[in-house]
N, C-alpha and C positions, 0 to 999 in steps of 0.2 A: 504491501498500499503505500511506505512511505520513499522505496523506487519509482513511483510510478506520480510521485505529487512532485514530485525531483524534475521528473523529466518533461512534465506538466508546466513549472517553470521554468523549464530549462529553453523549452519555448517561444514558451511569451517575452523573454531575454531575451533572443536572439534578436526578436518582432520588433522589441521594443529599440538593441541598443544598434538596429539598421537605421530606425527613422533618428535620430538622439543628434548626430551629423547636421542637419537640418534647422535642431531647436537653436534660435535666435539663444534664447536665456541657458542657452550647452554651452553657450560659448564663457564666460564664467562659469562654470562650475564649481563644483567645492575640489576638485581631483587638484582646477586651473589661478584655484585659491589658495590654493597652501604652496604651491610654484610664485607665488605672487610674494606673499610672507616669505619665501627665506628669501627673496630678490632685495625685500625691504630692508630686512633689517642687514643681509647684509652690506645695501647703500648704507644707512648709517652708523652702523660699523667698522666700516672703512673712512667715515666720512675725515677719522680725525685720530691719533696714535694712543697710544696706552690706554684705552676704554676698559674700562672693567664690563663685560655682558655679560650680567642673569638667564638664563633658560631654564623657565619654572617647566615645573611638569619634563625634566631635562630626560628621563627614565635614561632606556637602551640607549639613547644615539642623539648628536645632533646636527639638527636639519642641514645646518645654515654654517658650522663650520666651515666647509671646507668652501667654501667663500673669502676666509679672511686673505688678508691681505699681510704678507709675513712683514712686509716693512713697516704697519700700520704697531704689530706687537700689542696686538688687542688680546683680552684674557676673557677665555668661555668659561665661568662659572655654572656648573648645574642642577637644581638643587628639588629633590625630592622624597618622595615619604617612603617608599622602597629602597631597601638597599639589594635587593636583587638585583630591581635592573640596573641602579647607578654604576656596579661593578660592572657591567658588559659594555659601558657605557664608556669607548676609548679615544671618542672628540673629543673631547675639554679637559682643560687644565687641572680644572677642582671639580670636585659631587662634593656636595654637600645634603645632607638625610636632613629633613626639616616638613613638618605639619605646616603648611605657609600658612593654615586656617589662622594660623596661631601668632604669623607673622614671619617674616619674611630676615633669613640669621645675615645682616648685616648690618654696619654701624650708621646713622645718623648720614646724611649725604654721601656713600663709598659710591654706589653705584650709577653705571651711565645711559647704560641700558636696561631695559629687563623686556625677556620675549616669552609671547606662548604659545599655544594650536594648543586648544580642544584639552583644554582647562578651566576654563573662567566657567561654564556652564557646570564644574562639578563643587561647588565653593555655597556651602550654604550660604554664607557672606562678601559679597562683591564689597562693599559697603564697608568690610573692617582691609580687604587685601590691598583699597588702592588708598588704605586710610599711612596704610603697611606703607605705597610703595611710594608715598609721597615722602615718608618719612627719611625712607632710602635711598630713593633717588638724588643727585644732587639739582640745584636748580636749573631749568632749562634740558635735564637728561629727557628720555623720553622715553615712551610704553608702546610697543606692538605685541597689539592680543587677536590671534584667529579666533573664533567662537560661531558656532551653534546659539542660532535666534531661538528666545523662547517660544516665538509661534508661527513656527516652522511648524510646517504636517507634521514629521515625523516625531521632534520635539513633543508636542504636544500629546500622540499617541502616547509616548514613551513618561508623559506624566502624570498620562488615565488610568497607565495600568500599572500594578503592584513589580516593584522592583524587579521581583524573585519570577515576573511576565511576561514584561519587555526584553531580559535578558535569552529567555527561551525562545521568542516567538524575534529575534535579528540572531541569534543567532543558527535558528533555522535558515528566513528568510537568504540571509548572510549568512555564511557560515565561515568567509572568507575573512569574515570582526572577531573570532575564537579569541584572540593575543593582543585586539587590541582593539576593543569598546564593550559595553557590556558594563560597567561602571555608573554607580548611583550620578542622579546629572539634580541638577535641584531650580536652571536659572533663572539665578537669581537675579534678577535689570539685566536678561542678557536678553536687552533688543535695544534698538538703538535711542528711544527716546529715555533711555533707562538709563541705561552706561552714561549716556550723555549728560544727565539730571546730576546726577553722580561724581564725572568728572568736576564739573563744576565745581558740583562741592569741596574737593581736593585738590582744586585749585590748577584742573590741565587741561588744556587748550584743547580741542582738536584738530591736528594736523589734516587727515586724511580717510574718506569712510571708503570701501569695500565692499558693496554690496553682493553676495549669491544669491541669485532667488531662486540660483534649480537644484531643483528636489527630485526630482520626478526619479532619480537611479532609484531610491529605496521601494522604488512602490513597479521595477518592472521587471517584478516575479504574476501580475499578470494587469494583460496589456487592456485592459476596459481604463482600471483604476491608474495607470500609466497614463494615460491618456485627462481621463481626470484632473492630473495633475498640471498635467501639461497646462490644458487651457487655465486652469486656476495660475500659476506662475507665472505667465505673460500675462494675462491683466494684472495683478500685482507690480509687476516689472516694471507694466506700461502706465501707473497711475506711481510709480515709486516710489513706494508705501516701503519703507526701508523697515518700520516695523514687524512685517510681516515678510522682511528674507530672511533663506532658509542660513545663510552663516553670515556672518559677518568680519571680517579685516581694520581694523581700528588704528591707529597711530596717534598720541597723545604725548604734547609735552608740559611740563615740570616750570610754573610758570615761572618770572624770578618776580618777590614779593615785593614789596616798594617799604620803606620807611617812609611813615609820614612828611617826617619833616624834611628829604631829602627829593619828595618826590612833587613836591609843587613850585612852582617856579617862581618868583616874588613879581613876578606883571602878568600873574595866572595859567602857563600856558602849561604845555603838554607837560606830563611828569618823569625825571628818568628813570629806568630799571636801577636797581642795585642787588 
């Protein structure tokens, strides 16, 4: 019976995969957004020399380490709660075992860049994490985060089902996710307006936002469901509803905080950064 179901899924996937290249929204699929994430981190990482970059949820490998410019002498530290996964990571200069929910293991204004991919959705309090990032980052330091949106169709299904059941469904539909997916997800403020509000609260300015609206790949096991998803995401993309995107890639910068006596010029003009 299971073999028959998997064969049925395979036929549907083949049909959907043939359609996918012709979909405008698939031009920025999650896979391509991951590639863009690596390139953006590389861009900021190589901007200047002697930067300290933190790969949050670093795990077994660091996808952007290969882009380091040796002349810039960039240091990368991977932070993860799993000692076993960090042991396999040979891409970074240092590894630190820590539960980032309880704070990043760095001193005040020690870090130049904090980067993560598919991590923020697993945090129970994004507010507390951003507060830790603010404390840890230097003035003018950058955060680069890639994460699924709270209101993506697959995320809504994940939130409605009990964790054990959602994991079984994921593994049955997409067996390739067994080693990389299925962890508890909370999606706390993991949508554009939610995280934008928190960033403003913690004195960050958004530099760029790259949404992906394509999510139909999660539903390619059943062609009619795939086609309904395709129509939905095409509409959402057309109206630019970032809150309903499937994934967001976001770059934010810690603002320079002004001291009031130095910020206001004698003639009432604009202030200076300090």
